[in-house]
N, C-alpha and C positions, 0 to 999 in steps of 0.2 A: 566546477567548485561543487561544496556542499554548504557554502558561507552564502548568506543574505548580503553582506555588507557590502557596494556595489564599489567600493575605493578598495577595501580588499580583493574583493573579486579581481579588479581590473590590475594590481600589481601581480597578481598571481599569475596574469592572463600572458597568451602566447605575443599578444600586440606589445604587451610592457616589454616582455622578453628581449623580444625583436629590436625594439625602440633603443634598450638599454644598450644592447650590444650597437650596433648601429650610430649610437653617439659615442659610444668606446671607442668604436673606429674615426670619429670627428677630434675626439681627444688626443690621439696617439699620429693624429695628422698635423696637429698643434705641435707634439712635444716635438717632431720629426723636422718642424717648420716650416711645414706645406699649408698652413691653414691661415696663416698672416696674425693681422690684428682683428678680423672680423671672426676669428675661431670660435666665439661664444656661438655668431650665427650660425657657424657651420654645425656646431655641436648639437645645435636646439634641432636644425634640420635634418638632419642625418635622423635624430633619432624622431621625427615628426616621417620622414619615410621610411624608415623602419619598423613605424608602427602603424603606417597605413600599407605597408608590404605585408606586413600579415597575414594568415589566413583568421579567417573569425573565431569565433571558439563553438564546439560543438554544441547543437543543443539536442538534449535529452527529452523525449517526452512520455517514452516506457519507464516507467518505474521499475524500482527493483521487485521481484515475485517478494522475496524477503520481508521487505520493509513494508509492502503493500500487504503481505498476508500478516504480519506483526501488528499493524496498525488497527486492521478488521478483527484481532484477537483481543486486542485493547480493549476497542470498543463497543463487543461483545463481553467481554470482563466486567467491565465497568457498569452494561446496562446489569448485569446479572446478579453483580453487588449492589448496587442501588435498589433495584428491586425489592430485595432480601430486609432493605430498611424503610419500605414505603407500606403504608395502607392497601394490603391488595390481599385478595380472596388465600388462603389458606394452600389452595389449590395452585397457588401460581408461580410460586418460587420453583416448586418442585417441577411442573414442565418446561420454564424458561430453563432450567437445569439439564434437563433431557435434549434440549433442541442446541442448546450449548453444547453439547457434549457431541451431538452427531454433528455441529459446524466445525469443531474443533480438529475434529479427523480429519478432514479436509484441510483446513487450515494450516495443520500441523506438514502439508505437501505443499508447499508453495509453487513448486517447479511445474509438480504437476497439474495443479490447481491453474496456473497461469495458460498451460499447454491445453484447457478443458475450457475454451470461452464461454458454454452455458453452464458448466458449473461455477465457474469466477461471478457471471452476471446473479446467479441464483443466490451466492453464497452473501454479495456484496447487498443485494436486493434484502433478503432477509437481517442482516445487520443493523443495514443502514437506512434499512425505510420500514420493514415490515413489524419489525419486534418492538423498535421502538414507539412507532406509531401505535400498535395495538395498545401498550402497556401508559402511553403517553394520553391518548384520550381516554381512557378510561379514567385515570389520575385526574383529569380535567374538568370531570362531572363532580358536583356537590356529593358527599358521601352520601347525604338523605336522598339525591336524589337518586343514585346508584343501588343504593340500598332497594328504594321503592320500586325502581325497574328489572332489578338483577341484573344489571350492567357485569357484575362479577361472574358471572354464567356466561355471557356474554363474551367477557375477556376469555375465559377458560375453552370456549369454543373454538375461538380466534388462534390460541395458543397450541391445541389441537391438529387444528389447519394447518398452523405454522410447522407443527412436527412433522406432519404429514408431506408437504413439501419439502424439507431438509430431507427425509428420512429417501425421499422419491432421487433428491438431488445427489445422494449420498451412493447409493444403489447405483446409480448411471456414471457415477466418480470412482468407484471400485470395481465395478463390474469387471473388468481389464485382468486387475488385481487376480478376482475370484477365477477367470476366465484361466488363466497362468498355472496356478493353484493346480484346478483340474484338470488341464494338459500335465502337467508334470504327474500325477496320479496314476494318470493312463500311462505316460511313459513309464513309471515307475510297474505298474501293471504288467505290461507289456513285457517289460527284460527279465523278468520273472519266471515267465512262461518258455 
């Protein structure tokens, strides 16, 4: 279940459903006159037996690719938007937007991204660690120190390196599609001969 409230999760679980079914059987035994004066204990006991006999809930450790890509896209969009409102060199927002466009091209295909663990790791690392860390480290410097040390140029250099990393990852990710397109072109050329 998607809910985090343990009571609601239990009420919707197979264990509760099996317990209620067994308890209902105990109630029917009482109505039929077979449970005697201990019918409450019989109903509770059968509920407990049914709840214990039911299979445990399935545990899902793998997240949905659509959900995972949506979270990454949300983090990326939030970072790009926040940087536009902060004191950063003028070159930073356009570079960050370029990196975001490259990464969104992969995040827009979540199932294919999940099928490529190297690309998924690279995108997750870029969005979750590398980009925020570069910007955050620059912003944590006092403005006068950053200006005197040329840290703005350092941030731009870091973003250039991260852009190159994102492009390399995207080229590997999209290479199969490019190969299919080239194969189709060869097929069409050969068909006309």
